[in-house]
N, C-alpha and C positions, 0 to 999 in steps of 0.2 A: 642734347647735341653731342655728336661724336665727330672728332676731328682726327684725320690721318695725315701725318707728315709724309710727303712724297719725295722730299729732297730739295735742297737749296731754298727756293721761295714757293715751292709747290705744296698746296694743302687741299684736302678733300673734306668737305663739311657735310654731314648728313643730319638733316632735321627730320621732323616727323613726316612731312609730306614733300620735302624739297631737298635737292642735292646741289651743292655748290663746289665747283672745281676751279682753283685759283692757280694760275701761272705754272701749269705743268709743262715740263720740257723733256724729262727723261725718267726712266725707271718704271717700276710696275705700278699699275693702277688697280685699285680694289674693284671687286665686282659691284656694279651699280644696282641698287635695290630696285626691284620691279615695281612699276606703278607710281614712281616718283619722277617729277620733272627735273631735268638736269640743266643747270646753267653753268656754262664754261666761260671763265674770265681769263683775259690776257692783258696785263697792265701796259705792255709796250712791246716793241718789235725786237728787242735784244734776244739773241738766241738762248740765253739762260732763263728767259721768261716766256717765250713764245715758240712753240713747235707746231708747224702746220699739220702735223699728224693728229692734232686734236680734232680735226674735221672728220677723221675716219671714225670717230666715236658715233657719228650719225648713222653708220652702217648697221649698228646693233641697237642703238638707243634712239628711237624715233621721236620721243618727247624731249627734245633738246633745243637749247637756245644759246647762242654765242654772244657774249658781251665783251667787245674788244676796244682797246684804245684806238683813237683815230689815226695814230701814226702807223698802224698796220693797214697797208693799202687794201682797198676793196678787191684788187686783182688776186690777192692771196687767199681769198675766200672762194671756194668752189661755187660756180654759178648756181647750182641747184640748192645751195644752202644760204644764199644771200637774203632770202625772205625770213630766215631763221637766225639772223645776226644783226647786231647793232654796233656801230662804231661811234664811240663817244669822245668828244673833246674835253679838255679840262673844264671843270666847273659847270658841268651839265648834269641834268637829272633825267632819269628814265624809270618808268614804272610799268613793266609788263606783268599782267596777271597778279600774282600774290607776292611780288617782290618790288622793293624800291631801291634804286641804285643812284648814288651821287658820286661824281668824280671830283678829285682835287688835282691841281696842277703838280707835276713832279719837278723836283730839282734836277732831274736827269731827263730821260725820255718818258713820254706817255703820261699816265695818270695813276693815282691811287684810287681805290674803290671803298666807298662806305655803303654797306648793304644792310637793309632792314628786311627781315623775313621771319614770319612766324613768331613775332615778339622778341626776336634776337637782333642785336646790332653787331655787325662784323666789319672790321676794318682791315683791309689788305693794302699795305703801303706801296707795293711795287718798288720802284726805286726812288720814292720820295723820302729823302734822308738828308741829314746834315753832312754832306760829303766834303768835309774839310780834310786836307792831306798835308802831311809833313813835306816840306819842300815847295809847296805852292806859295806864290806871293801873298803877303799879308792882305792886300786889298781883295784878292780873289776869295780867300777864306772868309774874310769879313762879309763880303757880298753873299757868299753861300749861306752863312749863318742867318743873315737878314731874310734871304729868300725862303729858307726852310721855315722860319718862324711865321712868315707871312702866309705861305701856302697852306700850312697846317692849322692856322688860326681857326677855321670853322669847327675844329674838334674841341675847342675850349670848353671845359666843364661838362663834356658829353659823356654819358654812360655808354661804354662799349663792352659787350660781353666777351668777345674774343678779338684780339688785335695781333696782327702779323707784322712785325717790325724788324727792319734791317739791324743786324749787329755784325758788322763786317771787320774781321781781323786785319784786313789789308790797311785799314786806317790807322793802325798802330795806336799811338796815344790818343787819337781822336775817335776811337771806335765807339765810345760810350755816349757821344754828344747827342745823337739823334734819339736814342732810347731815353736818355735822361730828360730831354726836353718834352718828349711825348708824355712821359709819366707825370711831369709837373703840370703840363697843360690840361690834361684830362682829369686831374684831381684824384682824390681817394677812390678806390675801387670797392665794389661790394664783394662779399665773400666768394661768390662763384665766378668772378671775372678772371680771365687769364690773358697773359701776354706771351706770345710765341716768337722768340727770336728766330730770324731767318737770314738768308743771304750770307751764311757763315762759311761758305765754301768747304763744307764738311769738317770744319774745325770747331767742333762743339765744345771744346775746352774754353772757348771765348765766353760761353754762358756761365761757366763756373767762375771764370775770372771776374765777370761783372758782379756776380753774387759775392765773391770774396772782397771786392773793392767797395761794395755797398752794404756792409753788415747791418747798418741801422736804417736802411731805406724802408719807408712804411709800406711799400708795395713789393718788397722782395719775394714774399711768399706767393705772389701772383705770377712770377716768372717761371715758365715751364722749362725744365731741364731736358731739352731734346738731346737724344744720344745717337739717333740714326734713322735712316729711312724706314718707313713702314710702321713706325710707332703710332699707336692709337691712344687718344686722350678723350675722356668723357667729362663733360661739365654741364 
């Protein structure tokens, strides 16, 4: 499995026979391998996760299918591509051809994606995160924590090969909460599993900060030190 970081929350995953593109919204795309089906995911309608330009990929890539959050209106999908697209609500399952997709409810807009394909399990959180903020009322932050733990519960003790998880520096002292709970919920990882921090707003030092603040964490060696757009990781 080869994973390319495209920026912010955008990732491109190449498997032996299948291509997966998650939450692309800007920057350069790699050349898509010939003869492999491309699935394009958009977790919600926020402009840093969904760019309607993704539909232009169908001009050159005919074997393509779009899997979108239900909050992205059908009217945003070109009419000629609506038979090649699915809009999913939270907690739905969808299994076209050789891929299985399950959605989780987000604590913000849209959904998170749990994808099984070619023996790999891949999780893209979208904006499903423990979005607690300094300055928000205590009751609001408490409810956010409860919602996050409830919505992500289906992942308990699940083996995930590659997980794309928000690590947002704007949360200041609370930046680590979502990542920490995800790691505790999914349990110990196998040697090849990796966690890819995302939604860092190009402040990749936040990854180094997490590692510095978790020197004894049992999964720290699974955290990928992303440093910039276009990086390729193999696992």
